[in-house]
C-alpha positions as CSV (number, residue, x, y, z in Angstrom):
1,M,-114.8,-93.6,-82.8
2,S,-112.8,-92.6,-86.0
3,T,-109.1,-92.0,-85.9
4,R,-109.6,-88.3,-87.0
5,R,-112.1,-87.6,-84.1
6,F,-109.8,-89.4,-81.6
7,M,-106.7,-87.3,-82.6
8,H,-108.7,-84.0,-82.6
9,S,-110.0,-84.8,-79.1
10,T,-106.5,-85.6,-77.8
11,Y,-105.1,-82.4,-79.4
12,S,-107.8,-80.3,-77.7
13,V,-107.0,-81.7,-74.3
14,I,-103.3,-81.0,-74.7
15,I,-104.0,-77.4,-75.8
16,G,-106.2,-76.8,-72.7
17,L,-103.5,-78.2,-70.4
18,L,-100.8,-75.9,-71.9
19,A,-103.1,-72.8,-71.5
20,M,-103.8,-73.7,-67.9
21,L,-100.0,-74.1,-67.2
22,A,-99.4,-70.6,-68.8
23,I,-101.9,-69.0,-66.4
24,I,-100.3,-70.7,-63.3
25,L,-96.8,-69.5,-64.3
26,A,-98.0,-65.9,-64.8
27,A,-99.5,-65.9,-61.4
28,C,-96.2,-66.9,-59.9
29,R,-94.2,-63.9,-61.4
30,P,-93.1,-61.1,-59.1
31,K,-95.2,-57.9,-59.3
32,E,-93.9,-54.9,-61.3
33,T,-92.7,-51.9,-59.2
34,T,-94.6,-49.1,-61.3
35,A,-97.7,-47.9,-59.4
36,T,-101.0,-47.6,-61.2
37,P,-102.3,-44.0,-60.7
38,L,-105.4,-43.8,-58.6
39,P,-108.5,-41.8,-59.7
40,T,-109.0,-38.3,-58.3
41,P,-111.3,-38.6,-55.4
42,I,-114.7,-36.8,-55.7
43,P,-115.1,-34.2,-52.9
44,A,-117.6,-35.3,-50.3
45,T,-121.0,-33.6,-50.7
46,P,-122.0,-32.0,-47.4
47,T,-125.2,-33.2,-46.1
48,P,-127.7,-30.4,-46.8
49,T,-129.1,-28.7,-43.7
50,R,-132.8,-29.5,-43.6
51,V,-134.8,-26.3,-43.8
52,P,-137.9,-26.6,-41.7
53,P,-141.2,-26.0,-43.6
54,R,-142.3,-22.4,-43.6
55,T,-145.8,-21.2,-43.0
56,L,-147.4,-17.9,-43.9
57,T,-150.6,-17.0,-42.1
58,V,-152.8,-14.3,-43.7
59,C,-155.8,-13.1,-41.7
60,L,-158.9,-12.1,-43.7
61,G,-161.9,-10.1,-42.6
62,Q,-164.4,-12.7,-43.6
63,E,-164.8,-16.3,-44.8
64,P,-165.7,-16.4,-48.5
65,A,-168.9,-18.1,-49.3
66,S,-167.3,-19.7,-52.3
67,L,-164.1,-19.6,-54.4
68,Y,-166.0,-20.1,-57.7
69,P,-164.1,-17.6,-59.9
70,L,-167.1,-16.7,-62.0
71,G,-169.3,-15.8,-59.0
72,N,-169.7,-12.5,-57.2
73,L,-166.4,-12.6,-55.4
74,S,-165.7,-10.9,-52.1
75,S,-162.3,-9.3,-51.5
76,A,-161.4,-12.2,-49.3
77,A,-162.2,-14.7,-52.1
78,R,-160.1,-12.7,-54.5
79,S,-157.1,-12.8,-52.1
80,I,-157.3,-16.6,-51.8
81,L,-157.7,-17.0,-55.6
82,A,-154.6,-14.9,-56.1
83,A,-152.7,-17.8,-54.5
84,I,-154.4,-20.4,-56.6
85,Y,-154.0,-18.6,-59.9
86,D,-151.2,-16.4,-61.1
87,G,-152.4,-13.8,-63.7
88,P,-153.1,-14.5,-66.5
89,I,-152.6,-10.7,-66.9
90,D,-151.7,-8.5,-63.9
91,T,-152.8,-4.9,-63.7
92,N,-150.5,-2.7,-61.7
93,S,-149.6,1.0,-61.7
94,Y,-152.3,1.7,-64.3
95,G,-150.7,-0.8,-66.7
96,Y,-150.9,-4.4,-67.8
97,Q,-148.3,-7.2,-67.4
98,P,-148.5,-10.7,-69.0
99,V,-148.0,-13.6,-66.6
100,I,-148.8,-16.8,-68.4
101,L,-148.8,-15.2,-71.9
102,K,-145.6,-14.9,-73.9
103,K,-146.4,-11.2,-74.4
104,L,-149.3,-8.8,-74.8
105,P,-150.4,-8.7,-78.4
106,S,-149.9,-5.4,-80.3
107,L,-150.7,-4.0,-83.7
108,A,-147.1,-3.0,-84.1
109,D,-145.9,-6.6,-83.7
110,G,-148.5,-8.1,-86.0
111,D,-150.2,-10.4,-83.5
112,A,-153.1,-8.0,-83.5
113,M,-154.7,-6.8,-86.8
114,I,-157.4,-4.5,-88.1
115,S,-159.0,-5.5,-91.4
116,A,-161.7,-4.1,-93.5
117,V,-164.6,-6.6,-94.0
118,S,-167.8,-6.5,-95.9
119,V,-171.0,-6.5,-93.9
120,Y,-174.6,-6.8,-95.2
121,V,-178.1,-6.5,-93.8
122,G,-178.6,-9.0,-91.0
123,D,-174.9,-9.1,-89.9
124,E,-174.0,-8.5,-86.3
125,V,-172.0,-5.3,-85.9
126,V,-171.2,-2.6,-83.3
127,D,-172.8,0.7,-84.3
128,A,-171.5,4.2,-83.9
129,N,-172.8,4.4,-80.4
130,D,-170.8,1.4,-79.4
131,L,-173.9,-0.8,-79.2
132,P,-174.0,-4.3,-80.6
133,V,-176.9,-4.4,-83.2
134,T,-178.1,-6.3,-86.2
135,L,-177.3,-4.3,-89.3
136,T,-180.5,-2.9,-90.8
137,P,-181.4,0.2,-92.8
138,G,-181.1,3.3,-90.6
139,V,-178.4,2.0,-88.3
140,R,-175.6,4.5,-87.8
141,V,-172.2,2.9,-88.2
142,R,-168.5,3.9,-88.7
143,P,-167.2,2.7,-92.0
144,S,-163.7,1.3,-92.4
145,G,-161.1,3.9,-91.4
146,C,-163.5,6.0,-89.4
147,R,-162.7,6.6,-85.7
148,N,-165.1,9.3,-84.6
149,D,-168.7,10.6,-85.0
150,D,-167.8,13.1,-87.8
151,C,-167.3,10.3,-90.3
152,A,-170.1,8.0,-89.2
153,I,-172.8,7.1,-91.8
154,V,-176.4,5.9,-91.8
155,Y,-176.6,2.5,-93.5
156,D,-179.1,2.6,-96.4
157,G,-179.5,-1.1,-96.7
158,K,-178.3,-1.1,-100.3
159,G,-175.6,-3.7,-100.6
160,E,-172.5,-4.2,-98.6
161,I,-170.3,-1.7,-96.8
162,Q,-166.8,-2.0,-95.4
163,M,-166.3,-1.9,-91.6
164,D,-163.2,-2.5,-89.5
165,Q,-162.8,-5.7,-87.6
166,M,-160.1,-6.5,-85.1
167,V,-158.4,-9.9,-84.7
168,V,-156.0,-10.6,-81.9
169,N,-153.7,-13.7,-81.2
170,F,-152.7,-14.7,-77.7
171,A,-149.9,-17.2,-77.2
172,I,-149.5,-18.9,-73.8
173,L,-146.2,-19.9,-72.3
174,P,-145.3,-23.6,-72.7
175,G,-144.9,-25.8,-69.6
176,I,-147.8,-24.6,-67.5
177,Y,-149.7,-27.3,-65.7
178,W,-152.8,-27.4,-63.5
179,S,-152.1,-28.4,-59.9
180,D,-153.3,-32.0,-60.7
181,G,-150.5,-32.3,-63.3
182,M,-152.6,-31.9,-66.4
183,P,-151.2,-29.5,-69.0
184,L,-152.9,-26.1,-69.3
185,T,-153.8,-25.4,-73.0
186,V,-155.6,-22.7,-74.9
187,E,-158.6,-25.0,-75.1
188,D,-159.0,-24.3,-71.4
189,S,-159.3,-20.6,-72.2
190,V,-161.8,-21.3,-75.0
191,Y,-163.8,-23.4,-72.6
192,S,-163.8,-20.6,-70.0
193,Y,-165.1,-18.2,-72.6
194,R,-168.0,-20.5,-73.4
195,V,-168.9,-21.3,-69.8
196,G,-168.4,-17.7,-68.7
197,A,-170.7,-16.5,-71.4
198,A,-173.3,-19.0,-70.5
199,H,-173.0,-18.1,-66.8
200,N,-173.0,-14.4,-67.2
201,L,-175.8,-14.2,-69.7
202,A,-177.9,-16.5,-67.5
203,A,-177.2,-14.7,-64.2
204,N,-177.1,-11.2,-65.5
205,P,-179.3,-10.9,-68.5
206,N,-179.9,-7.2,-68.1
207,A,-176.4,-6.2,-67.0
208,P,-174.6,-4.7,-70.0
209,G,-171.5,-4.0,-68.0
210,V,-171.1,-7.6,-67.1
211,N,-171.6,-8.8,-70.6
212,Y,-169.9,-5.9,-72.4
213,L,-167.1,-7.9,-74.0
214,I,-169.1,-11.0,-74.6
215,E,-171.7,-9.1,-76.6
216,R,-169.0,-7.5,-78.8
217,T,-167.1,-10.7,-79.5
218,K,-167.7,-12.5,-82.8
219,S,-165.6,-15.6,-82.0
220,Y,-162.9,-16.9,-79.6
221,E,-161.2,-20.0,-80.9
222,A,-158.0,-22.0,-80.6
223,V,-155.6,-21.7,-83.5
224,D,-153.1,-24.3,-82.2
225,E,-152.1,-25.8,-78.8
226,Q,-150.5,-22.6,-77.7
227,T,-152.5,-19.9,-79.5
228,V,-156.0,-18.6,-79.2
229,Q,-157.6,-16.0,-81.4
230,W,-160.2,-13.3,-80.5
231,W,-162.4,-11.8,-83.2
232,G,-164.4,-8.7,-82.5
233,K,-167.6,-7.8,-84.2
234,P,-167.2,-5.4,-87.1
235,G,-167.2,-1.9,-85.9
236,Y,-165.7,-2.7,-82.5
237,L,-162.2,-1.5,-82.0
238,D,-161.3,-2.2,-78.4
239,P,-158.6,0.0,-76.9
240,T,-157.7,-2.8,-74.5
241,Y,-157.8,-5.6,-77.1
242,F,-154.5,-7.0,-75.7
243,T,-156.5,-8.1,-72.5
244,N,-159.2,-10.0,-74.3
245,F,-157.8,-13.3,-73.1
246,W,-160.2,-15.4,-71.0
247,T,-158.8,-16.8,-67.8
248,P,-158.4,-20.5,-68.4
249,Y,-160.4,-22.9,-66.3
250,P,-159.7,-26.7,-66.1
251,R,-161.9,-28.1,-68.9
252,H,-160.9,-31.7,-67.9
253,A,-162.3,-31.2,-64.4
254,W,-165.2,-28.8,-65.0
255,S,-166.7,-30.1,-68.2
256,Q,-168.5,-32.9,-66.4
257,Y,-170.8,-30.2,-64.8
258,T,-173.3,-27.9,-66.5
259,P,-172.7,-24.1,-66.0
260,G,-175.5,-24.2,-63.5
261,E,-173.9,-26.9,-61.5
262,L,-170.4,-25.5,-61.3
263,P,-171.0,-22.9,-58.6
264,E,-171.9,-25.6,-56.1
265,S,-169.3,-28.2,-57.2
266,E,-166.3,-28.9,-55.0
267,V,-163.8,-28.8,-57.9
268,A,-164.9,-25.2,-58.8
269,A,-166.1,-23.6,-55.6
270,Y,-164.2,-25.2,-52.7
271,K,-161.1,-26.8,-54.1
272,P,-160.6,-25.1,-57.4
273,L,-157.7,-26.3,-59.6
274,G,-155.2,-23.6,-60.5
275,W,-151.8,-23.2,-62.0
276,G,-150.6,-20.7,-59.3
277,A,-148.2,-21.0,-56.4
278,Y,-150.5,-22.8,-54.0
279,V,-153.3,-25.5,-54.0
280,V,-156.1,-25.9,-51.5
281,E,-155.5,-28.7,-49.0
282,N,-158.4,-28.3,-46.7
283,W,-161.1,-25.9,-45.6
284,V,-162.3,-25.8,-42.0
285,S,-165.5,-23.9,-42.2
286,G,-165.6,-20.9,-39.9
287,D,-161.9,-21.0,-39.1
288,H,-159.4,-21.3,-41.9
289,I,-158.3,-22.6,-45.3
290,T,-155.0,-24.3,-45.6
291,L,-153.1,-24.3,-48.9
292,K,-149.8,-26.2,-49.8
293,K,-147.1,-25.3,-52.3
294,N,-148.1,-26.3,-55.8
295,P,-145.6,-28.9,-57.0
296,T,-146.3,-28.1,-60.6
297,Y,-146.0,-24.3,-60.3
298,F,-144.3,-23.0,-63.4
299,R,-142.2,-20.5,-61.5
300,A,-140.8,-23.1,-59.0
301,G,-137.4,-22.8,-60.7
302,E,-137.2,-19.2,-59.5
303,G,-137.5,-20.4,-55.9
304,L,-141.2,-19.5,-55.7
305,P,-143.3,-19.6,-53.6
306,K,-141.3,-18.7,-50.6
307,F,-143.5,-20.6,-48.1
308,D,-144.5,-24.3,-48.0
309,T,-147.8,-23.7,-46.4
310,L,-150.3,-20.8,-46.6
311,V,-153.0,-20.5,-44.1
312,F,-155.9,-18.0,-44.5
313,R,-157.6,-17.4,-41.1
314,F,-161.0,-15.7,-40.8
315,I,-161.3,-12.9,-38.2
316,S,-164.2,-10.5,-38.5
317,A,-163.1,-7.9,-35.9
318,P,-160.2,-5.6,-37.0
319,E,-159.2,-5.1,-33.3
320,T,-158.9,-8.9,-32.8
321,A,-156.9,-9.3,-36.0
322,L,-154.5,-6.6,-34.9
323,S,-154.0,-8.4,-31.6
324,E,-153.3,-11.6,-33.4
325,L,-150.7,-9.9,-35.6
326,L,-148.9,-8.5,-32.6
327,A,-149.0,-11.9,-30.9
328,G,-147.5,-13.5,-34.0
329,R,-150.5,-15.6,-34.9
330,C,-151.1,-13.6,-38.1
331,D,-148.3,-12.6,-40.4
332,L,-150.4,-10.3,-42.6
333,L,-153.7,-8.5,-42.2
334,D,-155.5,-8.3,-45.5
335,A,-157.3,-5.2,-46.6
336,S,-160.6,-7.2,-46.4
337,L,-160.4,-6.6,-42.6
338,H,-161.4,-2.9,-43.2
339,L,-158.7,-1.4,-41.1
340,D,-159.7,2.1,-42.0
341,G,-160.6,2.8,-38.4
342,Q,-157.3,1.5,-37.1
343,V,-155.0,3.8,-39.1
344,G,-153.9,5.9,-36.1
345,I,-152.9,2.9,-34.0
346,L,-151.3,1.2,-36.9
347,K,-149.1,4.2,-37.6
348,S,-148.2,4.3,-33.9
349,F,-147.2,0.6,-33.8
350,A,-145.3,1.0,-37.0
351,A,-143.3,3.9,-35.6
352,E,-142.3,1.6,-32.7
353,G,-141.2,-1.1,-35.1
354,Q,-143.8,-3.6,-34.0
355,L,-145.4,-4.1,-37.4
356,K,-145.4,-2.8,-40.9
357,A,-148.4,-0.6,-41.9
358,V,-149.2,-0.4,-45.6
359,F,-151.4,2.3,-47.1
360,S,-152.4,3.1,-50.7
361,P,-155.2,5.1,-52.4
362,T,-157.5,2.9,-54.4
363,A,-159.2,3.3,-57.8
364,V,-162.5,3.6,-55.8
365,M,-163.8,7.2,-55.5
366,E,-165.9,8.4,-52.6
367,R,-168.2,10.9,-54.3
368,L,-171.1,13.3,-53.7
369,D,-173.6,13.1,-56.5
370,F,-175.9,15.9,-57.4
371,G,-179.6,15.1,-58.1
372,I,-179.5,17.3,-61.2
373,R,-182.5,15.6,-62.8
374,P,-184.6,13.4,-60.5
375,A,-186.6,10.6,-62.2
376,S,-189.8,12.6,-61.5
377,Y,-188.6,15.2,-64.0
378,D,-188.5,12.7,-66.9
379,N,-192.1,13.5,-67.8
380,G,-191.4,17.3,-67.5
381,Y,-190.6,19.5,-64.5
382,N,-193.8,20.6,-62.6
383,L,-193.4,22.2,-59.2
384,N,-197.2,22.2,-58.8
385,A,-197.4,18.4,-59.4
386,G,-195.1,17.7,-56.5
387,D,-191.7,17.9,-58.0
388,R,-189.0,19.2,-55.7
389,P,-187.6,22.6,-56.6
390,D,-185.0,22.5,-59.3
391,F,-182.1,23.4,-57.0
392,L,-179.2,21.9,-59.0
393,S,-179.7,22.2,-62.7
394,D,-177.6,25.5,-62.7
395,K,-174.0,24.5,-62.8
396,R,-173.0,27.7,-60.9
397,V,-174.8,26.2,-57.9
398,R,-173.0,22.9,-58.2
399,Q,-169.7,24.8,-58.6
400,A,-170.5,26.8,-55.5
401,I,-171.3,23.7,-53.5
402,A,-167.9,22.2,-54.6
403,L,-166.1,25.3,-53.4
404,C,-168.0,25.1,-50.0
405,L,-166.9,21.5,-49.3
406,D,-163.7,21.5,-47.2
407,R,-162.5,18.2,-48.7
408,Q,-158.9,18.7,-47.7
409,K,-159.9,18.9,-44.1
410,V,-161.7,15.6,-44.5
411,V,-158.7,14.0,-46.0
412,D,-156.3,15.4,-43.4
413,T,-158.6,14.7,-40.4
414,V,-160.5,11.5,-41.3
415,L,-157.9,9.9,-43.6
416,F,-154.7,11.1,-41.9
417,G,-153.5,12.8,-45.1
418,L,-152.9,9.4,-46.7
419,T,-155.0,10.0,-49.8
420,S,-155.8,13.0,-51.9
421,V,-158.7,15.3,-53.0
422,P,-159.4,14.6,-56.7
423,N,-159.9,17.3,-59.4
424,S,-161.2,14.8,-61.9
425,Y,-162.8,11.4,-62.1
426,V,-159.3,10.2,-63.2
427,P,-156.5,9.9,-60.5
428,A,-153.7,12.4,-60.8
429,S,-151.1,9.5,-61.2
430,H,-153.0,8.1,-64.2
431,P,-151.1,8.5,-67.5
432,L,-154.4,9.9,-69.0
433,Y,-155.0,12.5,-66.3
434,N,-155.7,16.0,-67.6
435,P,-153.5,18.3,-65.4
436,D,-155.3,21.4,-66.7
437,V,-158.8,20.6,-65.3
438,K,-160.5,23.2,-63.2
439,A,-160.0,22.8,-59.5
440,Y,-162.3,23.7,-56.6
441,P,-160.4,24.4,-53.4
442,F,-162.4,25.4,-50.3
443,D,-163.2,29.0,-50.9
444,V,-166.3,30.5,-49.1
445,A,-166.0,33.9,-50.8
446,A,-165.8,32.5,-54.3
447,A,-168.7,30.2,-53.6
448,S,-170.8,33.1,-52.2
449,H,-170.2,35.1,-55.3
450,L,-171.4,32.2,-57.6
451,L,-174.5,31.7,-55.4
452,E,-175.3,35.4,-55.6
453,Q,-175.0,35.3,-59.4
454,A,-177.4,32.3,-59.5
455,G,-180.0,34.2,-57.5
456,W,-179.4,32.7,-54.1
457,R,-179.3,35.6,-51.7
458,D,-178.5,36.0,-48.0
459,P,-181.0,38.7,-47.0
460,D,-180.1,38.7,-43.3
461,N,-176.4,38.5,-43.8
462,D,-176.3,35.5,-41.4
463,P,-174.5,32.4,-42.8
464,V,-176.2,30.3,-40.1
465,T,-179.5,30.7,-41.8
466,P,-179.9,29.2,-45.3
467,R,-179.9,31.4,-48.4
468,Q,-183.1,32.1,-50.3
469,A,-184.1,32.1,-53.9
470,W,-184.7,35.6,-55.4
471,G,-185.0,35.5,-59.1
472,V,-184.2,31.8,-59.6
473,R,-186.0,30.5,-62.6
474,D,-188.9,28.0,-61.7
475,I,-188.3,28.4,-58.0
476,P,-190.7,30.5,-55.9
477,A,-189.1,33.5,-54.2
478,G,-188.1,33.0,-50.7
479,T,-187.5,29.2,-51.1
480,P,-184.6,28.3,-48.7
481,L,-181.6,26.5,-50.0
482,V,-182.1,23.3,-48.0
483,L,-181.0,20.0,-49.4
484,N,-181.2,16.4,-48.2
485,Y,-177.9,14.6,-47.9
486,W,-178.2,10.8,-48.1
487,T,-175.5,8.2,-47.4
488,T,-175.0,5.0,-45.4
489,G,-174.5,4.9,-41.6
490,A,-170.9,3.8,-41.7
491,A,-168.8,5.5,-39.1
492,Q,-166.5,7.2,-41.6
493,R,-169.4,8.5,-43.7
494,R,-171.1,9.9,-40.7
495,Q,-168.0,11.7,-39.8
496,V,-167.4,13.0,-43.3
497,S,-171.0,14.1,-43.9
498,E,-171.1,16.0,-40.6
499,M,-167.8,17.8,-41.5
500,L,-169.1,18.7,-44.9
501,A,-172.5,19.8,-43.6
502,G,-170.6,22.2,-41.3
503,S,-168.5,23.7,-44.2
504,L,-171.6,24.0,-46.4
505,A,-173.3,26.0,-43.7
506,Q,-170.6,28.6,-43.9
507,C,-171.9,29.4,-47.4
508,G,-175.5,29.5,-46.3
509,I,-176.3,26.0,-47.6
510,K,-178.2,23.9,-45.2
511,V,-178.1,20.1,-45.6
512,N,-180.0,17.4,-43.7
513,P,-177.9,14.2,-43.5
514,Q,-179.9,11.0,-43.5
515,Y,-178.4,7.6,-43.0
516,Y,-179.6,4.5,-44.8
517,D,-178.9,0.8,-44.5
518,P,-176.8,-0.1,-47.6
519,S,-179.6,-2.5,-48.8
520,E,-182.0,0.5,-48.8
521,L,-179.7,3.1,-50.3
522,Y,-178.6,0.8,-53.2
523,A,-182.0,-0.7,-53.8
524,Q,-183.0,-1.0,-57.5
525,G,-185.1,1.7,-59.0
526,P,-187.7,3.0,-59.2
527,D,-188.0,2.6,-55.5
528,G,-184.4,2.9,-54.4
529,P,-183.2,6.4,-53.5
530,L,-180.1,6.3,-55.7
531,F,-181.0,4.2,-58.7
532,G,-184.5,5.6,-58.6
533,R,-182.9,9.1,-58.8
534,K,-184.8,10.6,-55.8
535,F,-182.0,12.4,-54.0
536,D,-180.6,16.0,-53.7
537,L,-177.1,15.0,-52.6
538,A,-175.9,11.4,-52.1
539,Q,-172.5,10.2,-50.9
540,F,-171.3,6.8,-51.9
541,A,-168.4,5.1,-53.6
542,M,-167.8,3.8,-57.1
543,G,-164.8,2.0,-58.5
544,S,-163.5,1.2,-61.9
545,A,-162.8,-2.4,-62.8
546,G,-160.3,-1.6,-65.5
547,V,-157.4,0.7,-66.0
548,E,-159.0,3.0,-68.6
549,P,-160.8,6.1,-67.3
550,P,-164.5,5.3,-66.8
551,C,-165.9,8.3,-68.7
552,Q,-169.0,6.2,-69.4
553,W,-170.1,6.8,-65.8
554,F,-171.5,10.2,-66.8
555,T,-172.9,9.5,-70.3
556,S,-176.6,9.8,-71.2
557,S,-176.7,6.1,-72.0
558,E,-175.9,5.3,-68.3
559,L,-178.9,7.1,-67.0
560,P,-181.0,4.6,-64.8
561,K,-184.6,4.5,-66.1
562,A,-187.4,2.1,-66.7
563,A,-186.2,1.4,-70.3
564,N,-182.9,-0.1,-69.0
565,H,-184.4,-1.7,-65.9
566,W,-183.0,1.1,-63.7
567,V,-179.4,0.0,-64.3
568,G,-176.7,2.6,-64.9
569,S,-174.0,4.7,-63.3
570,N,-175.2,8.2,-64.2
571,L,-177.3,8.6,-61.1
572,S,-177.3,12.4,-61.2
573,G,-179.3,12.5,-64.4
574,Y,-176.5,14.6,-66.1
575,A,-176.7,15.0,-69.8
576,N,-174.3,16.8,-72.1
577,A,-174.0,15.8,-75.8
578,A,-170.4,17.2,-76.0
579,Y,-169.4,15.0,-73.1
580,D,-171.0,11.9,-74.7
581,S,-169.3,12.6,-77.9
582,A,-165.8,13.0,-76.3
583,C,-166.2,9.9,-74.3
584,L,-167.4,7.9,-77.3
585,S,-164.5,9.2,-79.3
586,A,-162.0,8.2,-76.6
587,R,-163.4,4.7,-76.1
588,G,-163.5,4.1,-79.8
589,A,-159.9,5.1,-80.4
590,L,-156.8,2.9,-79.8
591,A,-153.9,3.8,-77.5
592,G,-151.4,5.9,-79.5
593,E,-154.1,7.4,-81.8
594,A,-154.6,11.2,-81.3
595,A,-158.3,10.8,-80.4
596,Y,-157.5,8.4,-77.5
597,A,-155.7,10.8,-75.0
598,A,-157.5,13.9,-76.5
599,G,-160.9,12.4,-75.9
600,Y,-160.2,11.5,-72.3
601,H,-158.7,14.9,-71.7
602,E,-161.8,16.6,-73.1
603,T,-164.2,14.5,-71.0
604,Q,-162.3,15.6,-67.9
605,A,-162.4,19.3,-68.9
606,I,-166.2,19.1,-69.4
607,F,-166.7,17.1,-66.3
608,A,-164.8,19.7,-64.2
609,E,-166.8,22.5,-65.6
610,D,-170.2,20.9,-65.3
611,L,-169.7,18.9,-62.1
612,P,-172.3,16.1,-62.3
613,I,-170.7,15.0,-59.0
614,V,-168.0,16.3,-56.6
615,P,-165.2,13.8,-56.2
616,L,-164.6,13.8,-52.4
617,Y,-161.5,11.6,-52.1
618,W,-159.9,8.4,-53.3
619,R,-160.7,5.6,-50.9
620,L,-157.9,4.3,-48.8
621,K,-156.7,0.7,-48.7
622,V,-155.1,-0.3,-45.5
623,A,-153.2,-3.5,-44.6
624,A,-150.6,-4.5,-42.0
625,A,-147.9,-7.2,-41.7
626,R,-145.3,-8.4,-39.3
627,A,-142.2,-6.3,-39.0
628,G,-139.7,-7.4,-41.6
629,M,-142.2,-8.6,-44.2
630,C,-140.9,-7.9,-47.7
631,N,-142.3,-7.8,-51.3
632,F,-145.7,-6.9,-50.0
633,S,-147.2,-3.6,-51.1
634,L,-150.6,-2.3,-52.2
635,D,-151.4,-1.1,-55.6
636,P,-154.4,1.1,-56.7
637,T,-155.2,-1.0,-59.7
638,A,-154.2,-4.6,-58.7
639,S,-157.1,-7.0,-58.8
640,S,-156.1,-8.4,-55.4
641,D,-153.8,-7.1,-52.6
642,L,-152.0,-10.5,-52.8
643,W,-151.4,-10.4,-56.5
644,N,-147.7,-11.4,-56.0
645,I,-148.1,-13.6,-52.9
646,E,-145.6,-16.1,-54.3
647,A,-142.9,-13.6,-53.6
648,F,-143.8,-12.6,-50.0
649,D,-141.0,-13.3,-47.5
650,Y,-139.8,-12.1,-44.2
651,G,-136.9,-12.3,-41.8
652,S,-133.2,-12.8,-42.9
653,A,-134.4,-14.0,-46.3
654,C,-135.5,-10.4,-47.1
655,E,-131.9,-9.2,-46.6
656,R,-130.4,-11.4,-49.3
């Protein structure tokens, strides 16, 4: 070892020994008297009180055959789907509210636009009659800027013309997930448009109402991850353009099936994925469906839903369901139980505080249709060829019958005064209702005067015997005013028809009620009594799927006949060109434009004068819940009674 390395090693040892000695001496010093401040203690967090899981039990009137959202859904199925989906757009109080969209598009905000586009022979357009057609010479269309029939033109086939086209952008909220954790995107909405179009067109090839929007859509495509764009065909200006967003369906789960296979698949029909408050856990056939709180629900931060478990029980008998509610085994009785016959007892129990009874008129109208023009008249009226006498083409007779119907007594007696007698086909609470329409209160004297004017006399001055025709055109003298009155055998309709038959008799109008099984009454024409247009008077119900007034119900284009496969809502055979024009003008205008409200007001005025039908009453929706249930109410235009089920609550929580 070299001298330098030896000396360096010795030096290192000495230094180490000195350092160790310094540490030992420091340890032997007395401690300083200044205390080191202690950290502020963190307050103890109390152990949270464990809240027991909460269960809401809803009792339905039937077990749904399927939960496939594109199928023919029962009201029970719609109630269950309201828990699985949320929106995408709610319809309440005759208005629209976005749920999973950032907002409803509007022309004012620029996310909806109308542009003039060039169209040529062979292009797909919507003509002046609101029908999708291929543009050819002779087609009547509305050029750009035209909103009514007055400015429509007939295309001559010479070059291009300008027509208006609508484009609408829909933006979905971020952070929405399917219940399996996959993100919901606008591609799911585009997928649902495509599969929905394939399903509807395959299942309902001759149902224009079902395919109405699809047939007037040029394209529906994603713009980016959050935005989808709807393009209407040139000439189609949709007053409800802001609703043309297709309900998303889970492309990642459904695309492995063809549209024909989806209705039978578990992922679409029995355990459908949704983004709503609950997700299906199990389905015990014939008994119940259990749903659990959706862990990915986008409104969970708001403390929704209020219950951990949701159970839908199936109880077919309203009386049994009511007993189960009183016993605490049902928390809510859905309107699918058809509690119309229990209104009296529900009101009694509610007065005693044993339950909460909930009533609301619906957008479904119970109506009495006149057989103004039976199908047998389509080739010309011929009494000698077996056509029944033309009792009802004179509007004075129809007006007299309306005056002879004691509809208010029906509402007060049969429906406990919980609904109202309509003056129009539009509810009085609707923002487009025309308050100046002609009304027809029960008035035997006024009705008798009209009948006398129309040639229907009472020669023996005995109202018990029917009036007779004296000087009525195309009806032999002495023909008695006797009409058939057809409806279903439901208990309420039997009661109503008997009451109305009694009030008509006071005017010398005899009716013969006849009760059909629904499958017979609603059978397709030409054999079916209604759609084959074979009746004198027919009582049934019809409801509107949307918020806009359904003026098209009474247009000439809705007349059921062989040419349209006996499909249509104008069962009376009513035809009035002025009415058709007013309806077309209203439906072709946009909210805020003068023609929009004016057109609907005019249709109601013409309707009330001509009376193709007599509106009897708005159907009643009845539900019940345990006492103390809050945030549950019925709305005439909601797509489901349980549209806000995520907010349902009861007990002390309702008081906070």
